[in-house]
N, C-alpha and C positions, 0 to 999 in steps of 0.2 A: 414515648414510642411505644409503650404498651397501649396507650389508648389507641392508637392507630391501628396498631395488630387486631385489636376488638373491635372496631368501626369495620375494619376490612372484613374479618370473619363474620361478624353481624350482619353485614352486607351480600356476603355469598350463602349464609342460610336463608336471609329472605328471599333471595331469586330461587334458590332449589326450590323453597316451599311453595313460592307462588307459581311456578312453572308447572310443579305438581298439580295444582288445583285448574290448570286452565284447561278448558273443554276444547277438544278438538274440531275442525269442522271439517263435516266428512258430506260426499258427493254434492249434486247440485240441486237447486230448489227444484220442486216438481210442480209444474204448472198445472192447475186446476181443469183448464178449458182442456189440455191433453186427455187428462184421466176421463174427461167426461164423453171422450171419443171412442172409450174401450166399450166393446158392446159383448158380453157372455155369449158364445157358441157361434161368433162370426169375426172378431178381431183375431188375426193370427201372431205368431211369434215374431215374423218379420216386421208386422205393424208396429207391436210394441219395441222391436229393437228401432225403428225408425223413428218411434214416437220418444223413447227413453233412454237409448242406449243400451250399453252392457250393463247388466244388473250388478247391483254389490257383491248380491250372494244368488248362488244357484243349487238349489238341492232337489232330490227327486223326493217326490211325493206319492200316495197311493196308486195315484192313475196318471200321475204323469210329474212334468218339472215344476218346480216353485222357484220364481224369480221374485229376488226380495232388492227393492230401491230404496234408499235411506238418503235424507237428506237432514244435518245437524248445521246450525249454522255458528255454534261455538260460544254462544250466549243464551242457551237455552231453548230456542225456537227449533222444532224439528217436524219433518214430514216423514210417511212411509207409504209406499205402496208393495201390494203383496200381491202377486199374479199367479195363478194356479193355472196348468194348462191340461188337454185332454188331448193327446194327440198334439196336432198344430194349432188348435183354437184355445182361446181363454175360456176356462169352465168358470173360473171364480175370481173374483179380485175384492182387494179391501185396500181403502187409501184413508187416512189419518193424518 
C-alpha cells in the first residue's frame, strides 16, 4: 500500500513539474509576405489591422501608438512585429 501511495504521489509531482516547464503557444504565425507589404509613411492603421488583426499589445509611444504582434509556437520558435504609428500612418516597424 505504501508503494502505491508513493507511486501516485511521485506521478502527481512529475505532472505538476512538467506542466510548469511547458512553453505556452501565443498568437498566430506572422507571414513574411504580409510584413513585406508594410511601407513606412504609406501603410495605415486599417491596413495593419486587415493584414494582422488585433495586436497583442497596444502602447502609447512618443509620437503615437505602438502595436506589438507576437507569435510563440510553444517549442521555442517565435516571431515579433512591432509597428509604430505617427498619426494614422506607419512611421517605423521591425520584424524578427
